[in-house]
N, C-alpha and C positions, 0 to 999 in steps of 0.2 A: 465594442464589437470584436468578436474573436479573430485573431489573425490566423490566416490559412496556414496550415502546416499538415504534416502527414497524419497526425493523430486526429485533428479536426476533420480532416478529409475523410478518413475512415469512419469516424462516428457519423458524419453526414451520409455516407454511403450505406452503412449497415444499421444504424439506429442505436444498437446496444452492442458493446464489445465485452469479450471475455479475457480478463487478465489472468496471469499465470498463478501458480500455487506457491508452496513454500520452498525457499532456498535453503535456509539454515537446517531445517528438519530433514530435508532430503539428503543434504550433504552429510550430516551425522550419520544417517542410515548407510552410507556407502564409504564411511571410513574416517570423516573428520573428527579429530579428538577435541574434547572439552579444552578450552583455552587456546586452541589453534585458530589462527586468522583465516576465514574462508577466502579473503582476497588474495592470500598467497597462493592458493590453489590455481589462480588464473595463470600462473606461470608453472608451478610444479605439477599439476594435474589438469591441463587444458581439456584433455579428452573427456574428463569427468564432468567439467562445467559445460562442454558442448552437449554431452548426453542429457544433462539436466535440462537445458533449453529444448533440445530436440524432443524429448519425451513430452514436454509441455505443449509444444507446437502440434505434435502428433495427436495429443489429446484434444486439441481444438482451440488453443489460446490465440487470441488476436494480438495480445501484448506480452512480451517477455521482458523481465527486469534483469539488468545486469548484476553480477555477483560483486557488488561494490557498496553494500549497505554501510560498512564501516570504513569507507575509503577516504576519509579525511585524515590529514597528518595527526589529528589528535587521537584518533582510534589507532592508527597504524603505529604510533609511537610505542604503544604497549607491546608491540612485536618487533621493535627496532626497525621499522620500515618507513619511518616518517619522511625519509628522503627519496621514496620511490613512489610518491602519490601519483604522479603524472603516468608513469609507465604501468603501474598495476591497473589503474583505471582505464587507460587506453587498451590494454591487453583484454580486460574483461569486455569492453565494448566491442572489440574486434571479434571475439568468440561469439557473442550474441548476434552481431551483424551478419556473420557467416551463416548461422543457422537461419536467421530470417531471410537472407537472400536465397537460400536453397529451397524454401518453401514454395509451394505451388499457388499461394495466395499472398495477400499483403499482410505481413506481420510487423507490428511496431516495436522498435527496440527502445526501451525506456531506461535511462540511466538512473539506478538506484542511489539516492542521496539520503542517508540516514542522519540522525543527530550526532553531533561532535561528542557528546558524553560530558561536555563541560557546561557549567552554568554561567550565564551572561551576567555581567555587572547589573544591579548591585548585589544579586545573590551569590555570585561567583566572581572569578577573576577575568573571564573572557570578555573583551570589548566587542561591541557590535561589528566595528571595523575589522577586527581580526577574524570574526566569524565569517564575514563576507569574503575576506581574503582566503580563508581555508576552503570554503566552498568554491570559490572561483578556481583554485588550483585543482580540486577534484573534477569539476565539470569541464575545464579545459581538456583534461585527459580523456574523459568520456566523449567529449565532442570530437576529438582527434580520432577516436576509435569507431566513430560512425553512429551514435545514438540519434534518435529522432526527437526525443524530448527528455527534459530533466525531471525525474520522478522523485519528488521530495516526500519522505514518508516517515511514519511512525514518530511524528514530532509531538512535543509537549508544550513548547514555548512559542507563543505567537512571534516574539522577536526573532527567534531562531528561524522560524518559517520565512519571515521577511527577509532575513539575511541570506538564506538559500535562494529565495526568489530573486533578490536583487543580484546575486551571483549569476544565476542563470541568465538574466537579462544582460549583464555585463558581457557574458560570453557569447550572447546572440543566439540563445536557444529558447523555445517555449518551455513552459514548465507546468506541472501539476503538484498539488501537495495534499497530504492526508495527515490527520491527527490520530493519536491513539487515545480513546476516551476509556481509560481503564481505572479511574479513580472516582468512585461515586458518581459515574456518568459523565465526568469531565476528564480532561487531560491532567497529568500530575501537576501541571502549572496553572490549572484553573480554567482552561479554555472550554467553553460550552459548545456542544455540537452546532446549536443554532447560530453561533457567531463565526463559524469556520469560514464562511463566504467573504467576511469583511477583513480578514487578517491581511491579506496581501492583493486585494483586488486592485489597488492603485499602483502596483509594482510593474513597471514596463507596460506591456500590452494586456497585463492581467493574466490569470491562470487559465489553461484550457479546461481544467476540471479541478474540483476539490472534493474532499470527503474524508473517509475514516478507513483505517486498517488495523489489524492486530486486536488489541483489547483483551477482554476476558472470556468471550464466548460469542457464538453466532447470534443468539437472541439479543444480547446487549448491543451488538453492533448494529442490528436491524432497528433496535430502538433509537439509536443515535441517528441512523438514516431517516427515520420518520421526522425527527426534529430538523435535520438539515434540509430535507426537501420541502418541508412546510415553510421554513424561513425563506427559501428561494427556490420555487418550483421550476423556475426556467433555467437554473444553472445545470451544467453537466456534473453530476455527482458520481463519486467512486465509493464503492464499498468492496473491501477485501478483508473478509473475516477469518478469524481462526476456525479450524476444523472442529466445531463442537466446543467442548469444554476441556481444558488442560487438566490432567490428573496425574499425580505422582504415583508410580508403582515401583516401590524401592528408590533407587537413585535415578530412574529414568522417567521422563514425562511422556505420557500418552494422551492422544486426543480422542474425544469420544464420538466424533462425527463419522458417519458411514456415508458412502456414496449417495444412498437415497435421501439421507438428511441434507447433505450439501446440495443436492438437486432441489429440494424444497426450499432451502435457504436462497438459491438463486431465483427461484420463482417469486418468493416473497420480496426479494430485493428488487426485482423487476417491477412488481406491482407497486412498490413503494417509491418508485421513480428513479432508481439508480440507472445510469447509462453505461457505466463501467463496472463490471462485477467480477470479482476474482476471489482467490483464497489466500490466507496467510498461514501461519504456523499450522503444521500437521496436515496441510492440503496436498495430497499426492496427485499424480497424473490420473490415477483411477478415479478420485474425487472430481478432478476437473473434467474428465470425460463425461461423468454424470451430469455436471453443471452444463457442459456444452449441449448435451441432448435436451436438458430442460429448458434452455433458452431457445434452442432451435424449434422446439415443439410448443413453445409458450403460446397460450391464448389469453387475451385480456381478462383480468380479474379485478375485483374491487381493491382499493388501497386497504392493506391490512391494518388490524388494530393490535395493540400490544397483547390482548387476550389471545388473538389468533396465533401471533408469533409464538408465545408461550405454549399454547396447546400443539403446534406443529413441530416446534424446534427444541423447546425445553425451557426450564425456568431462568429468570435473569439471575445473574451472579453478583452484580452490584446492587445489593439490597437497598442501600440508601439512595440509589439513583431515583427511587420512586418519589423522592422530594424534590426532584429538579423540575425546572419549568419546561415550557415547550409542549409540543404535541405529544411526545413520548411520556413526559411526566404526567400530563393531564389523563391520558389513557390509563396509566398505572394507578393514579389516585381513583379514577372512576371505578376500576375493577375492584379496589379494596373497599370502596364505600358501599 
């Protein structure tokens, strides 16, 4: 049974929640340089981080993620800031908390916890215990700054998900987690969407919600969503997909998704059973406002098929994903036969 917490309470009240859009893409658009740590902006440019969150709240977000995706010591050491984990995460949470508290409605502050960038034993040198300790250090800072939930995201390794979930439990916070299914329909470490529910279900009180974020395109993440909701229709499922398809134009990445396309993505995600719907890379506040309207005006529709998703959103990018199992895989094979 889900332990009561602000996120669970808001889901119970509203049924479906809108999470925010892109952090990194938005910050690059307002001056973040390649190779620069976004987390350092929590101290050097707090007004820009405040505006990032405020714009998403104004667009209709029910959940805003702190600017702490790379907030573990393993990521921060690349910028010689590994000894500032607590203060940088605390400051990020304080900025987001202030924006949420200014809102005229309930807004959840989710502490973004991304992967360490290290491989766990036996593939790498990072022990499970050291991973837990690194995540505890980060989440303690986030908790001190006032987050409502630890938001573990863009994960590939089941063991790293469990380490972050254990850390959140040790710190005394509820948690969610999402994988990035960007490698032939699975995560880079081989996790299948249909298995996401079982990764950390026994850690602490269990996750408030699980799901997928990022990936290679909106159609592919909706395919993953079909598999996740078919595997456990009763779970609260998150989908936070990229804004269409990433495309290189010279040295810059652009995303193909328009506000109408992301509105249709939101409607399809709702019909497929997602309860928390947001955008990842490339998703601006304009895209998010269109998604807000789509969810507010949503009328029930049948559960979509892969064929319908491709027709409405565009082709799948993970071509070999058609060989994967689960409902999404079956639909893809049926369409080809």
